[in-house]
C-alpha positions in Angstrom: 0.0 0.0 0.0 1.4 3.4 -1.0 1.3 6.1 1.6 -0.5 8.6 -0.7 -3.1 6.0 -1.5 -3.7 5.4 2.2 -4.1 9.1 2.8 -6.8 9.4 0.0 -8.7 6.4 1.5 -8.4 7.8 5.0 -9.7 11.3 4.0 -12.6 9.7 2.0 -13.6 7.5 5.0 -13.5 10.4 7.4 -15.6 12.6 5.0 -18.2 9.8 4.7 -18.5 9.6 8.5 -18.8 13.4 9.0 -15.5 13.6 10.9 -13.9 15.9 8.3 -16.4 18.3 6.9 -14.6 21.3 5.5 -11.9 21.8 2.8 -9.8 23.7 5.3 -9.8 20.8 7.7 -9.0 18.4 4.9 -6.1 20.7 3.8 -4.6 20.7 7.3 -4.8 16.9 7.5 -3.3 16.5 4.1 -0.4 18.8 4.7 0.7 16.9 7.8 0.1 13.5 6.3 2.0 14.4 3.1 4.9 15.6 5.2 5.0 12.3 6.9 4.8 10.5 3.6 7.7 12.4 2.4 9.7 11.6 5.5 9.1 7.9 5.0 9.6 8.2 1.2 6.1 7.1 0.5 6.6 3.6 1.8 3.9 1.3 3.0 2.3 2.9 6.2 1.6 -0.6 7.5 5.3 -0.9 8.3 6.2 2.5 9.6 7.3 2.9 13.3 7.6 5.2 16.2 10.9 6.7 14.9 9.3 7.6 11.6 6.6 9.5 13.5 9.1 11.3 15.6 11.1 12.3 12.6 8.0 14.1 11.1 7.1 15.7 14.5 10.6 17.2 14.6 9.5 19.5 11.8 7.5 21.6 14.3 9.4 23.2 17.2 6.4 25.1 18.7 4.6 22.9 21.2 1.2 24.0 20.0 1.9 23.0 16.4 3.6 19.8 17.6 0.5 18.9 19.6 -2.0 19.7 16.9 -0.1 17.8 14.2 0.6 14.8 16.5 -3.1 14.5 17.0 -3.5 14.2 13.2 -1.0 11.5 13.0 -2.6 9.7 15.9 -5.9 9.8 14.2 -4.5 8.5 10.9 -2.8 5.5 12.5 -5.8 4.8 14.7 -7.8 4.4 11.4 -5.1 2.1 10.1 -5.5 -0.1 13.3 -9.4 0.0 12.9 -9.1 -1.1 9.3 -7.0 -4.1 10.4 -3.9 -2.8 8.6 -1.7 -2.5 11.7 -1.6 -4.2 15.1 -0.8 -0.9 17.0 -0.6 2.9 16.6 3.1 4.2 16.5 2.0 7.8 16.9 0.6 7.0 20.4 4.1 5.9 21.4 5.5 9.5 20.9 5.5 12.0 23.8 2.5 14.4 24.1 3.3 18.0 23.5 2.5 20.5 26.3 0.5 23.2 24.8 1.4 26.8 25.7 -1.4 29.3 26.4 -1.9 31.7 23.5 -2.2 35.4 23.9 -4.8 37.2 21.7 -5.0 40.9 21.1 -8.4 41.9 22.3 -10.2 44.9 20.8 -11.8 47.3 23.1 -15.3 48.7 22.3 -13.6 52.0 21.4 -11.2 50.3 19.0 -14.1 48.4 17.3 -15.9 51.8 16.7 -12.7 53.3 15.3 -12.4 50.4 12.9 -16.0 50.8 11.7 -15.5 54.5 11.2 -12.2 53.9 9.3 -13.9 51.5 6.8 -14.4 53.7 3.7 -15.6 51.8 0.7 -18.3 49.2 0.3 -16.1 46.2 0.5 -14.4 47.5 3.8 -17.8 48.2 5.4 -19.1 44.7 4.5 -16.0 43.1 6.1 -16.0 45.1 9.3 -19.7 45.3 9.9 -20.4 41.7 9.1 -17.4 40.6 11.3 -18.2 42.9 14.3 -22.0 42.6 14.3 -22.5 39.1 13.0 -19.4 37.3 14.4 -18.6 35.6 11.1 -15.4 33.6 10.6 -12.9 34.3 7.9 -14.1 31.5 5.7 -17.8 32.4 6.3 -17.2 36.0 5.3 -15.5 34.9 2.1 -18.2 32.2 1.4 -21.2 34.6 1.7 -23.3 35.0 -1.4 -26.4 36.9 -2.1 -28.6 33.9 -1.3 -27.5 34.0 2.2 -29.4 37.3 2.7 -32.7 36.4 1.0 -34.6 36.1 4.3 -35.4 39.6 5.6 -33.7 40.5 8.9 -31.5 37.3 9.0 -28.2 36.1 7.7 -28.0 32.5 6.8 -24.7 30.7 7.4 -25.3 27.6 5.3 -23.7 24.2 6.0 -21.3 24.5 3.1 -19.6 27.6 4.6 -20.2 27.0 8.4 -17.5 25.3 10.4 -18.1 21.6 11.0 -21.0 21.7 8.4 -23.3 23.4 11.0 -25.7 26.0 9.7 -27.1 28.8 11.8 -29.3 32.0 11.4 -28.0 35.3 12.7 -30.5 38.2 13.3 -29.5 41.5 11.7 -29.0 44.2 14.4 -29.9 47.8 13.6 -26.3 48.9 13.1 -25.8 46.2 10.5 -29.1 46.7 8.6 -27.9 49.4 6.1 -25.0 47.2 5.0 -27.3 44.1 4.6 -29.8 46.1 2.7 -27.2 47.2 0.2 -26.1 43.6 -0.2 -29.6 42.5 -0.9 -30.1 45.2 -3.5 -26.8 44.8 -5.3 -25.6 41.2 -5.0 -27.1 38.4 -7.0 -28.0 35.0 -5.4 -24.8 33.3 -6.7 -22.6 36.3 -6.5 -20.1 36.6 -3.7 -20.5 39.4 -1.2 -16.6 39.6 -1.1 -15.7 38.6 -4.7 -12.2 38.0 -5.9 -10.2 41.0 -7.1 -8.0 41.3 -10.1 -4.4 42.5 -10.0 -4.5 46.3 -9.9 -2.3 49.3 -9.7 -2.5 51.2 -6.4 -4.4 53.2 -5.3 -7.2 51.8 -7.3 -9.3 49.1 -5.6 -11.8 47.9 -8.2 -13.4 44.4 -8.2 -13.1 42.4 -11.4 -16.7 42.1 -12.7 -15.7 38.7 -14.3 -14.9 37.4 -10.8 -18.2 38.0 -9.0 -18.7 34.2 -8.8 -15.3 33.7 -7.3 -14.7 34.4 -3.6 -12.0 36.6 -2.2 -8.8 35.0 -1.0 -7.9 34.8 2.8 -4.8 36.8 2.2 -6.8 39.6 0.5 -9.1 39.7 3.5 -6.3 39.9 6.0 -4.6 42.6 4.0 -7.8 44.7 3.9 -8.2 44.4 7.7 -4.6 45.4 8.3 -5.0 48.4 6.0 -8.1 49.7 7.8 -6.5 49.1 11.2 -3.5 51.2 10.1 -5.9 53.9 8.9 -7.7 53.8 12.3 -4.4 54.1 14.2 -4.7 50.8 16.0 -1.3 49.1 16.5 -0.6 45.4 17.0 -1.5 42.3 15.0 -5.0 43.0 13.8 -6.7 40.3 11.7 -10.3 39.3 10.7 -10.9 36.8 13.6 -10.5 39.6 16.1 -13.8 41.0 14.9 -15.4 37.7 15.8 -13.8 37.8 19.2 -15.2 41.3 19.8 -18.7 40.1 18.8 -18.4 37.1 21.1 -17.4 39.1 24.1 -20.1 41.7 23.6 -22.9 39.4 22.7 -22.2 36.9 25.5 -22.4 39.6 28.1 -25.4 41.1 26.5 -27.5 38.1 25.5 -26.1 35.3 27.8 -24.0 32.2 27.2 -26.7 30.0 25.6 -27.8 32.6 23.0 -24.2 33.5 22.3 -23.2 29.9 21.7 -25.8 29.5 18.9 -25.1 32.9 17.4 -21.4 31.9 17.2 -22.0 28.5 15.9 -20.2 26.7 18.6 -20.9 23.0 19.2 -20.0 23.3 22.9 -20.7 26.2 25.3 -17.2 25.8 26.8 -15.8 27.2 23.5 -18.0 30.2 24.0 -16.8 30.6 27.6 -13.2 31.0 26.4 -14.2 34.5 25.3 -15.0 35.5 28.8 -11.8 34.2 30.4 -10.7 37.6 31.7 -12.1 41.1 32.0 -12.0 43.2 28.8 -10.0 46.4 28.7 -13.3 48.3 28.8 -14.3 46.6 32.1 -10.8 47.2 33.6 -11.1 50.9 32.6 -14.5 51.2 34.2 -13.3 49.3 37.3 -10.5 51.9 38.0 -12.5 55.0 37.0 -12.3 57.6 39.7 -9.6 55.7 41.7 -7.3 57.9 43.9 -5.4 57.0 47.0 -7.2 59.8 48.8 -10.5 58.1 48.1 -9.1 54.8 49.2 -7.9 56.1 52.5 -11.2 57.9 53.1 -13.2 54.7 52.3 -10.9 52.6 54.7 -11.4 55.2 57.5 -15.2 55.3 57.1 -15.2 51.5 57.1 -13.2 51.4 60.4 -15.6 54.0 62.0 -18.5 51.8 61.1 -17.0 48.8 62.7 -16.3 50.8 65.9 -20.0 52.0 65.9 -21.4 48.5 65.2 -19.1 45.8 66.6 -21.6 43.1 65.7 -21.1 43.8 62.0 -17.3 43.4 62.1 -16.0 40.6 59.7 -15.4 37.3 61.4 -12.0 37.1 63.1 -11.7 41.0 63.4 -12.3 42.7 66.7 -12.6 46.4 67.1 -9.8 48.0 69.1 
């Protein structure tokens, strides 16, 4: 059995069982498995061993990449065992990576408003308003067509663009309504909301009318977001998914965890809870508003006076002098 043949059979099997649903997930799996096939010179995967897997894992020095890609190799060899092609899984004999916590730049409410104000043309407004007020992923933004806006007051994230093949409906809030109305008036059912762009000479930024039925590339979307962030004067690494993070933080606090989970398209509420892991910069700013050491001393003094006047209300273990 050639390794590349085994990869095709594995992907087809996982697709048929709904374990792999998107082209992006399939691409990630294939990249890792093809790298492994190259390392073993495409020889029969029924006879590869632990050292072969370790050689491939050595490609990734970052523990998070190591851990993610090891899980792909574990899943592939587990399938080989299930199919009766191997007696054991050599990837499980490799050490687990210890993932490092990732730090994400979090946009404050003021920064989101600055980004929305800095969006100038129709394309930029679609990206920022749909990202901030609908919480759409990069792939969902690029996959939107006119047909996703045919139901008034709602955005349909169909299974073919939703992560994990999960569809959902997102109500259109008032701030987003003008952008959605423009899309409904100007974008055909099969035309992309963010179509591909032809090569052009700066500063022109015109869409190629022949490409309305082709989606924008991920790189073009990232470049657009960085360009608007520079215009808004917001430093740091700004990318499309931060708009989804901002939506998640705001909508979870506004509408509650259960509603936010469905609006975000998360299979598990624990994923939604990640967005509430620590206070936002807006909350921290509100928490320290009006703070002075003079006010702190005065509040401490008044608290002590209250304990002296009402000994019964003193905290447990504290006795008035």
